[in-house]
N, C-alpha and C positions, 0 to 999 in steps of 0.2 A: 630210332628215337621214339617211335610210337609204342605205346604200352597197351597190349591187348589183354584185358582181364580174363577173357574167355580162355585164351591159350594158357595163361598162368594157372587157372584153376584145374585145367585138364592135365597140366604138367607134361606137355608134349616133348619129352626128351628120351633119347635112346642111349645117351652116353652118361647118364647118371648125374646131370646137373641142371639147375634152373638158371635161366638167364638173369643176371643181376639187374635189379630195378635201376632204371636210368634216372637222371635228374628230374624232379617234378617240374611241371609246367604251370605257368601263371599267365593269365590273359592280361593282367595289369603289370606286366614286366617293366614297362616304361617308367613306372612310379617307384619301383624298388630295384633299381639296377645294381645296387650294392650287393644283393644276394648273388647275382650272377658274376660279379666282378669285384674282387677285393681292392682293386685300385681306386674304388670310390669310397673307401672308409674315410669318414670325416670330410666328405665332399662339400657340405653346406657350411660355408664360413660363418662363424659366430653362433651356430645353432647346433644343439644336441638333438638328434632326431630318432624317435622310436617308431617302428612300424609293425603292424600285425596283419597278416593275411590268412584267411580261412577259405579253403577251396573244397567244394563237394563236386566231384566229377561224376558224370553220368548218374545224376540223382535218381533214387528209387530203383537202381539196378538190382536185380535178384539173381544170385548165383544159380548155376544149373543144378546144384545138389543141396546147398545150404542157404539160409537167409543171409542177407547182407552181401558184402563183397565190393561195393562201389568204392573207388579210390577216394581218400580224404587226406588233405594236406594242411598243415598249419606251419607257418614260418614267422618268427619274430626276429627283428633286426634292431640293433642299437648302434648309432654312429656318432662319434665325438671328434670334433676338429681341434687341432692345436695350430691355428692359422699362422701365428707369429713364427712358428718353427716349420711351416710348410709340411705339417705332419697330421695324420689322422689315424684313429683306431676304431675298431668295430667288433660287434658280437652278433652272431646269428645262431638261432635255435630252430631246429627243424624236426617235425614229426610227420612222417609220410607213410601211409598205410595203403597197400594194394593187395587185396585178397588175403592170402596167408602170409604175406611178407610185410614186415615193418622196418622202417629205417628211421633211426633217431640220431640227430647230429648236433654237436655244439662246436662252433668254430670261432676262432679269434683271428682278426685281420689287422694289418697295418699297411698304411700307404704313405708315400712321399710325393709331394707336389713340386713341380718346377714351372715357374711362370715363363711363358714363351709368347712374346708379342702380345696379341689380344686374347690369348687363351692360357691354358695350363695343361701340362703333361703330368700324368701320375703313374706310379708303379706300385703294385700291391702284392702282398703274400698272405696266404691263409693256412692256418694249421687247425685241423678239425679232429675231434674224437667222434667215431661213428659206431653205432650199435645196430648190427643187422640181425634180424630174427625171422625165423620161418615157423609157422604153425602147421605141422604135418597133418594134423587132424582135419583140416579143411581142404586138403589137396586130394585129387583123384588121379590115379596113375593109369595110363594106357597100358603099360607093360607091368603086370603084377609081379614079375620077377625082377624088376628094377631094384637094386640094392637099397635105394632110398625109401622104397615102399614099406620097409620094415620099421622105419622111424615113426615115433608117435610123440605127441606133445609139442612143446615149443623148444626150439634149439636156436642158438645165436652165437655171435662172435663180436667182440669189441676190437676195433682196429683204429688206425689213424689215417688221415687223408691230407694231401697237400694241394693247394691251389695257388694260382698266380694270375695277375692281370696287368693290362696296359690300357690307358684311357687318355684321350685328348678331347678337350672341350673349349668352345668359344661361345660368345653370345649368339652366334648364327648356326652352329652345327656341332655335333659331337660324334665320336666313334671310339670303339674300344673292343678288345678281345680278352676273354678270360678262359682259363683252363682248369679242369678239375681232374682228380685221380692221377696226379703226376707220377706217383710211385707205382701205380697199377697193381694194387694188392691182389694176391691170388687167394680169394675166399674159398675156392674149392678145396684147397689144401687144409683148411680148417675143419673140414668134415661136415659142413652144414648144407651142402648141395647148391652152393652159389658159385658161378663162374667168376673169373678174374674181372676186376674193375678196369675197364678200358679207358684210355685217355680221351677226354671229351673237351671240345672247344665250343665257345659261343662268341659270336661276333654281333655287335649291335652298332647301329649308326642311325642318325636322325638329323632333321633340320628344324630350325625355329623361324617361323614367318610371322611378321606383324601385318595383318591385313587391314588395319585401321578400324575405326568404330569400336575400339576396345575388344577386338577379336584377334586371338593368336592361334596359329595353326602349327602342330608338330607332327609331321609324318615320320615314321621310324620303321626299321626292319631288324629282326632278330633271326640269326642263322645258327642252328645247333648241329654239330657234327662230331663223329668219332673217326672221321676220315674214310670210313667205309659206307656210311649212310648219312643222310642229313635231313633236316626239316627246317622250314622257315616260317616266320610270321610277319605279316605286314599290318601296320596300324596307322590311323590318323586320329589325332585328338585335337578338338577345337575348344578353346577356353574363352569365355566371355567375361570381361571386366575383372579378370583375375580372381573370379569367385566360383563360377559354374563351368563345368567342362563335360563334354560328351564326345563319343567317337565310335569307330568301327575297327575291328581287327579280324584278319583272316589267317587262320592256321592252315598251312599247305596240306591239301588232301585230307582234311579232317573236320574242321569246324569253323564257324564264324562267331564273333562275339560282339555284343553291344556293351559299351562302357560308359558309365556316367558317374559324376561325383560333384562334391561341393567343398569349398573351403570355409572355415569359420574362424572367429576371433581375429584380433588384430595381428598383422603380419602373416595372415593365413596360417596360423600355428596349428590348427586342427583341420585334418582332411578326412572325409568319409567317401569311399568309392565302392562301386558295385559293377560286376561284370556278369553278363548272362551269355553262356555259350550255347549254340545250337549245332548239334552234330549233323554233318552233311553226308558222311560216308560210313560204311561198316556198321550200320545201325542194327544189324542182326546180333551183334555181340555187345552193344552199348545201348544206353538210354539217350534220348535226344538232348536232354538239358543238363547243363553244368552251371553251378553258381559260385561266385567268388566275392567275398566281402573284404574290404581293406580299411584299416583305421591307422592314421599316423598322427603324431603329435610332436611339436618342437618346443624345446625349452632353451632359453638363452644360456649359453655356456658361461658360468661365472668367471672362469679364468680367461674368457675372451673379452671381457668388458674393459673399456678404457679406464685407466686409473683416475680416480676422482681427484679434483683439484682441492688442495688443502690451502685455505686462505688464512692469512694471519694479519692482524691490524698493523703490525710493524711495517709491512711492505705494501699495504693497501692505500690507495690515494682516492 
């Protein structure tokens, strides 16, 4: 699951393929779980929510041969509920750049909710169109006889991807599992030097504590795996007076992150968040710092409003 930019730039392959880039990582995953799991489409009842995250990983990283190369990721999500029908839909747009490889994605999601006791269970599906590209001009081959070493310029392929998810939440806790690359597309057969997309899972779970004195605490864990390797993140977020929050996250064997943010406007409709990552290991191939900015905004969904009362003097007393 870990992405090593140094290895990508050197293209350490002897079988003529580059490992396909895995799902991008976000330190503020707990605030945009919909991107990880389509079962959360339209999760916030009565509110249409838009969210934008920009991540600069290993800021100021300089490639071994060329300028630039540090991973950068932008993701935009839009989620709309249809609460009366226990249904929700969502849109996600992704732009992820890692060295010579770029991944652009547009996905449509739908989720169905089933009320169960004090919580609700949801199922979701996602269909995405994905554009994978490689710029061979920024790659350096260890084996000059590698067939891919003869390629120049930018090459790419457009394909589709399927995802699914299951999620359960109550006021006290939540848990869910999402899966991507269900069809496991063979990109190598498209002739662009990328291996097959392997099936990936992510599992998330967390608790909600009210500590009193207007302080709420939310510890959570995120586990990502392709069933051959895995990585996990642990985080704890404390919120004061439902307006200001801060916390700490630890990414297994890689980095720790400080997270802070604030809510604005009535009903906390606007949220601004920031995460600072500090790399703990493998610093010989990375820079120490990563930065992540998040902006989200909610609008009251017009079709979710209660019908207005029509008064008439005839029946008014």
